[in-house]
C-alpha positions in Angstrom: 11.6 -58.4 98.7 11.7 -56.3 95.4 14.6 -53.4 95.2 13.8 -50.2 93.8 16.0 -49.6 90.8 16.0 -45.8 91.9 17.2 -45.8 94.8 19.5 -49.7 95.0 22.9 -48.4 95.4 23.8 -51.4 93.6 21.9 -50.3 90.4 21.8 -46.3 90.9 24.6 -45.7 89.1 23.3 -47.0 85.2 20.4 -45.0 85.7 23.0 -42.0 86.5 23.1 -39.1 84.0 26.3 -38.4 84.9 27.5 -42.1 84.6 26.5 -42.1 80.9 27.8 -38.6 79.7 31.3 -39.1 81.5 31.0 -42.9 79.5 30.6 -42.0 77.1 33.0 -38.9 77.0 36.1 -41.4 78.1 35.3 -43.9 75.2 35.2 -40.7 72.6 38.1 -39.2 73.9 40.3 -42.6 74.4 39.0 -43.6 70.8 40.5 -40.0 69.6 43.6 -40.3 71.8 44.5 -43.7 69.6 44.8 -41.3 66.3 46.6 -38.9 67.5 49.5 -40.6 70.0 51.4 -41.9 66.6 51.3 -38.3 66.3 52.9 -37.1 68.9 49.3 -35.1 70.5 46.8 -35.3 73.0 43.7 -34.1 73.3 44.7 -31.2 74.9 47.3 -30.2 72.4 45.0 -30.6 69.4 42.3 -28.8 71.0 44.8 -25.8 71.0 46.5 -26.6 67.3 42.3 -26.5 66.1 41.8 -23.4 67.9 44.6 -21.7 66.1 44.1 -23.8 62.6 40.2 -23.8 62.3 39.7 -20.9 64.9 41.8 -18.1 63.7 43.1 -17.6 67.4 46.3 -16.0 67.2 47.2 -15.9 71.0 47.3 -17.3 73.7 44.9 -15.5 76.3 42.1 -16.3 72.8 42.9 -20.3 73.0 42.5 -20.5 76.6 39.4 -18.9 76.4 38.2 -20.5 73.4 38.9 -24.0 74.6 38.5 -23.3 78.4 41.6 -23.9 80.2 43.6 -21.4 81.3 46.7 -20.1 80.4 49.0 -21.5 82.2 48.4 -24.8 80.7 47.9 -23.0 77.0 51.4 -22.1 78.1 53.0 -25.5 78.5 51.3 -26.9 75.6 52.2 -24.3 73.4 55.7 -25.2 74.6 55.4 -28.7 72.9 53.7 -27.7 70.3 56.6 -25.2 69.4 58.5 -28.0 70.2 57.4 -30.3 67.4 57.8 -27.8 64.8 53.7 -27.2 64.6 53.5 -24.2 65.6 55.7 -20.5 65.6 55.7 -17.4 68.3 56.5 -14.2 67.7 56.5 -11.0 69.3 53.4 -9.0 68.1 54.9 -6.1 66.0 52.8 -3.5 67.8 53.4 -4.5 71.2 56.5 -6.1 72.0 55.0 -7.6 74.9 52.3 -9.5 73.3 52.7 -12.9 71.5 51.3 -14.0 68.2 51.2 -17.4 66.8 51.3 -18.9 63.7 50.4 -22.5 62.8 53.7 -23.6 60.2 52.5 -25.7 57.7 53.4 -29.1 58.9 50.6 -27.8 62.1 48.3 -27.4 59.2 48.0 -30.5 57.8 48.1 -32.4 60.3 45.5 -30.2 61.8 43.6 -31.2 58.7 44.0 -35.2 59.2 43.2 -35.0 62.5 40.3 -32.9 61.8 39.0 -35.5 59.9 39.9 -38.6 62.6 37.5 -36.5 65.1 35.1 -35.9 62.2 35.1 -39.7 61.9 35.4 -40.8 65.6 32.5 -38.6 66.0 30.7 -40.7 63.1 31.0 -43.8 64.3 29.5 -42.7 68.0 26.9 -41.2 66.0 25.4 -44.0 63.9 22.6 -44.4 65.3 21.0 -41.0 65.4 19.7 -39.2 63.2 21.2 -35.6 62.0 18.2 -33.9 64.7 19.1 -37.0 67.5 22.3 -35.2 67.2 21.9 -31.7 66.8 19.7 -32.3 70.0 22.2 -33.7 72.1 24.7 -30.7 71.3 21.8 -28.0 72.1 21.0 -30.3 75.2 24.6 -30.7 76.5 25.4 -26.8 75.9 22.5 -25.7 78.0 23.6 -27.9 80.7 26.4 -26.2 80.5 25.4 -22.7 80.2 24.9 -22.3 83.4 27.9 -23.7 85.4 30.8 -22.1 86.5 32.9 -24.3 84.8 32.7 -23.8 81.0 34.2 -22.9 77.9 34.0 -19.0 77.6 32.4 -19.3 73.7 29.0 -21.4 74.3 
């Protein structure tokens, strides 16, 4: 008796887009995390540091909007980055209720080093693809996220 690969519960996961996207994501994240860990960074703490160093975000709310996480999570991540002396926080001179963030020289250097690691990880995973295929993959991923309720605001 033949089975239908599309509906057979034993094989259907391997036909699932979600399965492959999730597997790719987890594998890439694990590889990048391996580079971050010796520096005391996680993927999320690096995302915050990169949003500041390369995205020009100088407020917690700007970072939260940029990377698509809630403000409380950003505050916890900022606490860790500040304890590592990678960033500094100060009251905004124009509005004492607001916090302004600054990447310290050590944080700037580490952000650049980890950006190169990120590029190397991406290159490793895309070496079998053409530049056009990589660009198309990114565009398709953005299109898939466009109509969802849970996505970063900067898409």
